[in-house]
C-alpha positions as CSV (number, residue, x, y, z in Angstrom):
1,M,-7.3,-2.2,-0.5
2,V,-4.7,-4.2,-2.4
3,L,-2.4,-6.8,-0.8
4,T,0.7,-8.4,-2.2
5,S,0.6,-12.1,-3.1
6,H,4.4,-12.5,-2.9
7,K,5.5,-14.5,0.1
8,T,9.3,-15.0,-0.1
9,M,12.0,-12.3,0.1
10,G,14.0,-12.9,-3.0
11,E,16.8,-15.5,-2.8
12,S,17.0,-15.2,1.0
13,G,14.1,-17.6,1.4
14,K,12.7,-15.4,4.2
15,A,9.0,-15.3,4.6
16,T,7.3,-12.0,3.7
17,G,3.9,-10.7,2.5
18,F,1.8,-7.7,3.5
19,W,2.3,-5.9,6.8
20,M,-0.7,-6.5,9.0
21,A,-1.0,-3.1,10.7
22,E,-0.7,-1.4,7.3
23,L,-4.0,-3.2,6.4
24,T,-5.8,-3.0,9.7
25,H,-5.1,0.6,10.7
26,P,-6.4,2.2,7.4
27,Y,-9.2,-0.5,7.2
28,F,-10.7,0.5,10.6
29,A,-10.0,4.2,10.0
30,L,-12.2,4.0,6.9
31,L,-14.8,1.6,8.3
32,D,-15.2,3.7,11.5
33,A,-15.8,6.7,9.2
34,G,-18.7,4.8,7.6
35,I,-16.7,4.0,4.4
36,P,-17.1,0.4,3.1
37,V,-13.9,-1.4,2.2
38,D,-13.1,-4.3,-0.1
39,I,-9.8,-6.3,0.2
40,V,-8.2,-7.9,-2.8
41,S,-4.8,-9.3,-3.6
42,I,-2.6,-9.5,-6.7
43,A,-3.3,-13.2,-7.4
44,G,-6.4,-13.8,-5.2
45,G,-6.8,-16.5,-2.6
46,D,-5.1,-16.5,0.8
47,A,-2.9,-13.4,1.0
48,P,0.4,-13.9,2.8
49,V,1.0,-12.0,6.0
50,D,4.6,-11.1,6.9
51,P,5.1,-13.1,10.1
52,R,7.1,-10.3,11.6
53,S,4.1,-8.1,11.5
54,L,2.2,-10.4,13.9
55,K,4.7,-10.2,16.7
56,Q,3.6,-6.7,17.8
57,D,0.9,-6.1,20.3
58,D,-1.6,-4.2,18.2
59,A,-5.2,-3.4,19.0
60,D,-6.4,-3.1,15.4
61,N,-4.6,-6.3,14.4
62,Q,-6.3,-8.1,17.3
63,R,-9.7,-6.6,16.4
64,F,-9.3,-7.8,12.8
65,L,-7.9,-11.3,13.4
66,S,-10.2,-12.2,16.3
67,N,-13.2,-11.8,14.1
68,P,-13.8,-14.8,11.8
69,Q,-15.6,-12.5,9.3
70,T,-12.8,-10.0,8.9
71,R,-10.2,-12.8,9.0
72,K,-11.8,-14.4,6.0
73,L,-11.3,-11.2,4.0
74,I,-7.6,-12.0,3.8
75,E,-7.9,-15.7,3.5
76,D,-10.2,-15.7,0.5
77,T,-9.4,-12.6,-1.6
78,R,-10.5,-11.7,-5.1
79,S,-7.7,-11.1,-7.5
80,L,-7.0,-7.5,-8.6
81,G,-7.7,-8.6,-12.1
82,E,-11.3,-9.2,-11.2
83,V,-11.8,-5.6,-10.0
84,D,-13.8,-3.1,-12.0
85,P,-12.2,0.2,-11.0
86,A,-15.2,2.2,-12.1
87,K,-17.0,1.0,-9.0
88,Y,-14.5,2.5,-6.6
89,A,-13.7,6.0,-5.3
90,A,-10.3,5.1,-3.9
91,V,-7.6,2.4,-3.9
92,I,-5.0,1.9,-1.1
93,F,-1.9,-0.2,-1.8
94,V,-0.9,-1.9,1.5
95,G,2.8,-2.3,2.2
96,G,5.0,-5.2,3.3
97,H,8.2,-6.3,1.6
98,G,6.3,-8.6,-0.7
99,T,5.0,-5.7,-2.7
100,M,8.5,-5.0,-4.0
101,W,8.2,-8.0,-6.2
102,D,4.6,-8.0,-7.5
103,F,3.4,-4.4,-7.4
104,P,5.8,-2.6,-9.8
105,D,4.7,-2.5,-13.4
106,N,1.8,-4.9,-12.8
107,A,-0.8,-4.4,-15.5
108,D,-3.8,-4.7,-13.1
109,V,-2.2,-2.3,-10.6
110,N,-1.7,0.2,-13.4
111,R,-5.2,-0.3,-14.8
112,V,-7.0,0.0,-11.5
113,A,-5.0,2.9,-10.1
114,A,-5.0,5.0,-13.3
115,T,-8.7,4.5,-13.9
116,I,-9.6,5.5,-10.3
117,F,-7.3,8.6,-10.4
118,E,-8.6,9.8,-13.7
119,N,-12.2,9.3,-12.5
120,D,-11.3,11.9,-9.8
121,G,-10.7,9.2,-7.2
122,V,-8.0,8.8,-4.6
123,V,-4.8,6.7,-5.0
124,A,-3.0,5.9,-1.7
125,A,-0.1,3.7,-0.6
126,V,1.8,3.1,2.6
127,C,5.4,2.0,3.4
128,H,6.5,-0.3,0.6
129,G,3.0,0.0,-1.0
130,P,4.2,3.0,-3.1
131,A,6.1,0.4,-5.2
132,A,2.8,0.2,-7.0
133,L,3.1,3.8,-8.1
134,L,6.3,3.2,-10.1
135,G,4.6,1.9,-13.2
136,I,1.3,3.8,-13.2
137,T,0.9,5.8,-16.4
138,L,-2.0,8.1,-17.1
139,S,-3.9,8.3,-20.4
140,D,-1.8,11.3,-21.5
141,G,1.3,9.1,-21.2
142,S,2.6,10.8,-18.0
143,R,3.7,8.9,-14.9
144,L,1.3,9.4,-12.0
145,V,4.2,10.3,-9.6
146,A,6.0,12.6,-12.0
147,G,6.3,16.0,-10.3
148,R,4.2,15.0,-7.3
149,N,5.1,14.8,-3.6
150,V,5.3,11.3,-2.2
151,T,6.8,9.4,0.6
152,G,7.4,5.7,1.3
153,F,9.9,3.4,3.2
154,T,13.1,5.3,3.2
155,N,16.6,4.2,2.3
156,S,17.5,4.8,5.9
157,E,14.7,2.5,7.2
158,E,15.6,-0.2,4.7
159,H,19.2,-0.2,5.9
160,A,18.0,-0.2,9.5
161,V,16.1,-3.5,9.0
162,Q,19.1,-4.9,7.1
163,L,17.2,-5.7,4.0
164,A,18.9,-3.2,1.6
165,D,20.8,-6.1,0.0
166,V,17.7,-8.3,-0.2
167,V,15.1,-6.1,-1.9
168,P,15.2,-5.9,-5.7
169,F,15.6,-2.1,-5.5
170,M,15.5,0.8,-3.0
171,L,12.0,2.3,-3.0
172,E,13.1,5.8,-2.2
173,D,15.6,5.8,-5.1
174,A,13.1,4.3,-7.5
175,L,10.4,6.9,-6.7
176,K,12.9,9.7,-7.3
177,S,14.0,8.1,-10.6
178,A,10.4,8.0,-11.6
179,G,10.2,11.8,-11.2
180,A,8.6,12.0,-7.8
181,N,9.4,14.6,-5.2
182,F,10.3,12.2,-2.4
183,Q,9.7,13.5,1.1
184,G,11.2,11.3,3.8
185,G,10.8,11.9,7.5
186,A,12.6,10.5,10.6
187,D,12.9,6.7,10.8
188,W,9.8,5.0,12.2
189,Q,7.9,8.2,12.8
190,S,4.5,8.8,11.3
191,K,4.6,10.8,8.1
192,V,1.8,11.2,5.5
193,V,2.2,13.3,2.3
194,V,-1.0,14.5,0.6
195,D,-0.6,15.8,-3.0
196,G,-4.1,16.3,-4.2
197,R,-5.7,12.9,-4.6
198,L,-2.4,11.1,-4.2
199,I,-1.8,10.1,-0.6
200,T,1.3,8.3,0.7
201,G,2.5,7.1,4.1
202,Q,6.2,6.4,5.0
203,N,6.1,3.4,7.2
204,P,3.8,1.2,9.5
205,A,3.5,4.1,12.0
206,S,1.9,6.2,9.2
207,A,-0.8,3.7,8.3
208,G,-3.6,5.0,10.6
209,A,-3.0,8.6,9.7
210,L,-3.0,7.6,6.0
211,G,-6.4,6.0,6.5
212,E,-7.7,9.1,8.1
213,K,-6.5,11.3,5.2
214,V,-8.1,9.0,2.7
215,A,-11.4,9.1,4.6
216,A,-11.2,12.9,4.7
217,A,-10.5,13.1,1.0
218,L,-13.5,10.9,0.2
219,G,-15.7,12.9,2.5
220,S,-14.7,16.1,0.6
221,N,-15.3,14.6,-2.9
């Protein structure tokens, strides 16, 4: 699972990072299915948590943060650059607004995701995590998302949280421009889109279901 290392929201100065439930819900869905999980971040070290994501009463967040061993997994991460993708059957790009700055067109994001996908593995992303998909190019030169069905944080949801003027781009628009068939659902409702080995979730409410779909895909491989 890959976390953002970006902790400020553009020129607004507002704190951001990864969204805790978008880590913990898939993490435990996989772990409870018997699938081991590693957590890394773009730059390594202490991965920034969006403080807004800690305000909600969430059982998986509590389960994760109350255990010193799991808590250390986000406080002392390896960098994505250290990852050998040949050792992994799947990658999940965790959301949070910070991803909008350091996921797109990141060389390590592209390297890890493309290698896993071309090795018949699963590439997944939730909420703003699909920002990672924008720059992923396969060995034949095609974009990973071109012609594939995906979802992610919608324009409607971005306007609803009043951050449309803060983010560097609108994720829904960017995915469409990259050739994806974007499938948005109702605001804040769980929606997961599975297109073969590409699995995406729309928002925080989709994170647990995304983890379950990834676990199912790994079980069938």
